[in-house]
C-alpha positions as CSV (number, residue, x, y, z in Angstrom):
1,M,-40.0,6.7,-10.6
2,V,-41.8,9.7,-12.1
3,E,-40.6,10.4,-15.6
4,F,-42.0,13.0,-18.0
5,F,-40.8,13.4,-21.5
6,Q,-39.7,16.7,-23.0
7,F,-42.3,16.3,-25.7
8,E,-44.9,16.4,-22.9
9,A,-43.5,19.7,-21.5
10,D,-46.4,21.8,-22.7
11,F,-48.9,20.1,-20.4
12,V,-47.2,18.3,-17.6
13,D,-47.3,21.3,-15.2
14,S,-51.0,21.4,-15.3
15,L,-51.5,17.7,-16.2
16,R,-54.3,18.7,-18.6
17,C,-53.4,15.8,-20.8
18,I,-52.7,12.2,-19.7
19,P,-48.9,11.8,-19.5
20,M,-47.2,8.7,-21.1
21,Q,-46.4,7.2,-17.7
22,V,-50.0,7.2,-16.7
23,R,-51.1,5.9,-20.2
24,C,-48.7,3.0,-19.6
25,K,-50.2,2.3,-16.2
26,L,-53.7,2.4,-17.8
27,D,-52.6,-0.2,-20.4
28,T,-51.0,-2.3,-17.6
29,S,-54.1,-2.2,-15.4
30,G,-56.6,-2.6,-18.2
31,I,-58.4,0.7,-18.0
32,K,-59.5,2.9,-20.9
33,L,-59.5,6.4,-19.6
34,K,-61.0,9.2,-21.8
35,L,-59.5,12.6,-21.6
36,S,-62.9,13.9,-20.5
37,D,-62.8,11.6,-17.5
38,W,-59.2,12.7,-16.8
39,S,-60.4,16.3,-16.8
40,H,-62.9,15.6,-14.0
41,L,-60.0,14.7,-11.7
42,T,-58.4,17.2,-9.4
43,I,-54.8,18.0,-9.9
44,G,-54.0,16.1,-6.7
45,E,-55.8,13.0,-8.0
46,R,-53.9,13.3,-11.3
47,E,-50.6,13.7,-9.4
48,A,-51.5,10.6,-7.4
49,L,-52.0,8.6,-10.6
50,V,-48.6,9.7,-11.8
51,Q,-47.0,8.8,-8.5
52,L,-48.7,5.5,-7.6
53,P,-46.7,2.4,-8.5
54,C,-48.1,0.0,-11.0
55,T,-45.6,-2.8,-11.4
56,T,-46.4,-5.8,-9.3
57,E,-49.8,-7.7,-9.4
58,A,-50.8,-6.1,-6.1
59,E,-49.8,-2.6,-7.2
60,I,-51.6,-3.1,-10.6
61,Q,-54.8,-4.2,-8.8
62,A,-54.6,-1.3,-6.3
63,Y,-54.0,1.2,-9.1
64,K,-57.0,-0.1,-11.1
65,E,-59.3,0.0,-8.1
66,Y,-58.2,3.5,-7.1
67,L,-58.8,4.8,-10.6
68,Q,-62.1,3.1,-11.0
69,N,-63.3,4.6,-7.7
70,L,-62.1,8.1,-8.7
71,I,-63.9,8.0,-12.0
72,L,-67.0,6.5,-10.4
73,Q,-67.0,9.3,-7.8
74,H,-66.6,12.1,-10.4
75,T,-68.7,10.8,-13.3
76,G,-71.1,8.2,-11.9
77,T,-69.8,5.6,-14.2
78,L,-66.9,3.2,-14.3
79,P,-64.2,3.6,-16.9
80,A,-64.3,1.1,-19.8
81,P,-62.1,-1.9,-19.5
82,L,-59.1,-2.3,-21.8
83,P,-57.7,-5.7,-22.8
84,I,-54.4,-6.3,-21.1
85,E,-51.7,-7.5,-23.5
86,P,-50.0,-10.5,-21.9
87,H,-46.7,-9.7,-23.7
88,P,-46.8,-6.0,-24.7
89,A,-44.4,-4.9,-27.4
90,W,-42.8,-2.3,-25.2
91,A,-41.7,-5.0,-22.8
92,D,-39.9,-6.8,-25.6
93,A,-36.4,-5.2,-25.9
94,N,-35.4,-7.7,-28.6
95,T,-37.9,-7.0,-31.4
96,V,-38.5,-3.6,-33.0
97,P,-42.2,-3.7,-34.0
98,I,-42.9,-3.3,-37.7
99,N,-45.2,-0.3,-37.2
100,I,-42.4,1.5,-35.4
101,Q,-39.9,0.7,-38.2
102,E,-42.4,2.0,-40.8
103,K,-43.2,5.1,-38.8
104,A,-39.5,5.8,-38.2
105,Q,-38.8,5.4,-42.0
106,E,-41.2,8.4,-42.6
107,F,-38.5,10.4,-40.9
108,N,-35.6,8.7,-42.6
109,V,-34.7,6.8,-39.4
110,T,-33.9,3.1,-39.2
111,L,-34.0,1.7,-35.7
112,S,-31.6,-1.0,-35.0
113,P,-32.4,-3.8,-32.5
114,Q,-29.6,-2.4,-30.3
115,Q,-31.1,1.1,-30.3
116,W,-34.5,-0.4,-29.4
117,A,-33.0,-2.5,-26.6
118,E,-31.3,0.5,-25.2
119,L,-34.6,2.4,-24.8
120,T,-36.4,2.1,-21.5
121,P,-39.7,0.3,-21.5
122,L,-41.5,3.6,-21.1
123,Q,-39.7,5.1,-24.1
124,R,-40.6,2.1,-26.2
125,F,-44.2,2.4,-24.9
126,A,-44.2,6.1,-26.0
127,L,-43.0,5.4,-29.5
128,I,-45.6,2.6,-29.9
129,K,-48.4,4.9,-28.7
130,L,-47.2,7.8,-30.8
131,S,-46.9,5.7,-34.0
132,R,-50.5,4.4,-33.9
133,P,-52.9,5.3,-36.7
134,G,-55.3,7.9,-35.7
135,H,-52.9,9.5,-33.3
136,E,-51.8,13.0,-34.2
137,N,-48.2,11.7,-34.4
138,Q,-46.8,15.2,-34.0
139,N,-44.8,14.1,-31.1
140,F,-43.3,11.0,-32.8
141,P,-40.4,13.0,-34.4
142,K,-39.9,14.9,-31.1
143,A,-39.7,11.6,-29.2
144,L,-37.2,10.2,-31.8
145,K,-35.0,13.3,-31.2
146,E,-35.4,13.2,-27.4
147,F,-34.5,9.5,-27.4
148,H,-31.4,10.3,-29.5
149,L,-32.7,8.3,-32.5
150,L,-33.0,11.2,-34.9
């Protein structure tokens, strides 16, 4: 299922940035994709990366191979590998990660385990990505609001 967040609205029409659902697929398939590599792709190729499934082992492998071939065709090099987390935090609906709790506290929000559990895996993924050090974090409060946590 294709799902874009409201906080991504300023770029999803053109797909000039990598949407969260693709970023999740990248983490799932173990590919580190730079924005500069993404910008080499055609809009049709970007849309395919949004649409392609990446859930089962076969789908994950097919997604990885498809993306590697695209980047190789456009840049002449393979994208860097990314370690795949065997038990990613966004897949754990029972435990609110400490860094999420700390980041939410900056906005006077306390996330309960029930609120965390009610989020979709993609919503949890987005909050984790948006709370990381070095990220602009400007969309973290927007995501909290969109997910009815603020």
